[in-house]
C-alpha positions in Angstrom: 0.0 21.1 11.0 3.5 22.3 10.2 5.4 19.1 9.4 8.7 20.8 8.8 9.2 21.5 12.5 8.0 18.1 13.9 10.2 16.6 16.4 10.7 12.8 16.8 10.6 11.8 20.4 12.1 8.4 21.3 11.3 6.5 24.4 12.7 3.3 25.7 10.9 0.1 24.7 10.0 -0.9 28.3 8.3 2.4 29.0 6.5 2.4 25.6 5.3 -1.2 26.1 4.3 -0.6 29.6 1.8 2.1 28.4 0.6 -0.3 25.6 0.0 -3.0 28.0 -1.8 -0.7 30.5 -4.1 0.4 27.6 -4.7 -3.2 26.5 -5.4 -4.2 30.1 -8.2 -1.5 30.2 -9.8 -3.1 27.2 -8.6 -0.5 24.7 -7.4 -1.2 21.2 -4.0 0.2 20.6 -2.3 1.3 17.4 1.5 1.1 17.2 4.0 1.5 14.4 6.0 -1.4 13.0 9.7 -1.2 13.8 12.2 -3.3 11.9 12.1 -5.7 9.0 11.3 -9.0 10.6 7.7 -9.1 9.2 8.5 -8.3 5.6 7.1 -8.8 3.1 3.7 -8.7 4.8 4.4 -5.8 7.2 6.9 -3.1 6.6 8.6 -0.5 8.9 6.3 2.3 9.7 3.2 0.3 8.9 0.6 0.8 11.7 -1.0 -2.1 13.4 -4.2 -2.1 15.6 -3.9 -4.5 18.5 -6.4 -6.0 20.9 -6.0 -8.2 23.9 -6.7 -11.8 23.0 -7.5 -14.9 25.1 -5.6 -18.0 24.4 -8.6 -19.7 22.7 -8.9 -16.8 20.3 -5.3 -17.0 19.1 -4.9 -19.2 16.0 -2.0 -20.4 13.9 -1.3 -17.7 11.4 -2.3 -14.8 13.6 0.2 -12.1 14.2 0.7 -11.3 17.9 2.6 -8.9 20.0 4.5 -10.9 22.7 7.2 -10.5 25.3 10.1 -12.7 24.5 12.9 -12.5 27.0 13.7 -8.8 27.4 12.3 -7.9 23.9 8.9 -7.3 22.5 8.2 -9.0 19.1 5.3 -8.6 16.6 5.4 -12.0 14.9 3.3 -14.7 13.4 2.1 -17.7 15.4 3.4 -20.8 13.5 2.7 -23.5 16.1 0.5 -23.8 19.1 0.8 -26.4 21.8 -1.1 -26.5 25.2 0.3 -23.4 26.9 3.1 -22.6 24.5 3.2 -20.7 21.2 5.9 -20.7 18.6 6.4 -17.3 16.8 8.4 -16.4 13.8 9.0 -13.2 11.9 7.9 -13.5 8.3 11.3 -12.3 7.2 13.3 -14.4 9.7 14.9 -17.4 8.0 15.9 -19.4 11.2 14.8 -17.9 14.5 11.7 -19.1 16.3 10.5 -17.6 19.6 8.8 -20.0 22.0 6.6 -18.1 24.4 4.0 -19.0 27.0 0.4 -17.9 26.6 0.9 -15.3 29.4 3.6 -13.7 27.3 1.1 -12.7 24.6 0.1 -9.1 25.0 -2.2 -8.7 22.0 -3.3 -10.0 18.6 -3.3 -7.9 15.4 -6.7 -6.8 14.3 -5.8 -4.6 11.4 -2.7 -3.2 9.6 -2.4 0.0 7.6 0.2 1.3 5.2 0.0 5.0 4.5 -3.6 4.9 5.5 -4.6 1.9 3.3 -5.8 -1.2 5.0 -3.6 -4.3 4.5 -5.3 -7.6 4.3 -3.0 -9.4 6.7 -5.7 -10.6 9.0 -7.9 -12.3 6.4 -7.8 -16.1 6.3 -6.2 -16.2 2.9 -3.4 -13.9 3.9 -2.8 -15.7 7.2 -2.4 -19.0 5.2 -0.1 -17.1 2.7 2.0 -16.0 5.7 2.1 -19.6 7.0 3.2 -20.9 3.5 5.9 -18.2 3.4 7.0 -19.5 6.8 7.1 -23.2 5.5 9.2 -22.0 2.6 12.0 -20.9 4.9 14.4 -23.6 3.8 14.2 -22.9 0.0 14.3 -19.1 0.9 17.5 -19.7 2.9 19.0 -21.5 -0.1 18.3 -18.6 -2.5 19.7 -16.1 0.1 22.9 -18.2 0.3 23.2 -18.3 -3.4 22.6 -14.6 -3.7 25.3 -13.9 -1.1 27.8 -15.9 -3.0 27.0 -14.4 -6.3 
């Protein structure tokens, strides 16, 4: 394939995620690219994630899920679970938490790849590491504030 003449085609989020949701509703697994830095250091821009529809009982604290939050779609970690509400946070977010209903969860992450290499983000140890990273948000905020003033 001639990579010198590849064109990048951009489509609006709503159209893109409509197709993703349709494929998930059919029972397909869907692979999408990571966009943005909210899941660093565990996921980076252009990593690829394989997603699958998940029932509420299958979603656990520490899982990374694709959810609709207001008018946006987020690929964030479940940091708290109550009855029919989940709290999500991007690993790189120092303050924001998204509260979503179970019905807002489109999929759960099965696997992630970076340049073709499988990332261990779905393994129990790495889920717990992601949660530890979340619980270290306050000290991380202090370090960021100090760096900004330096």
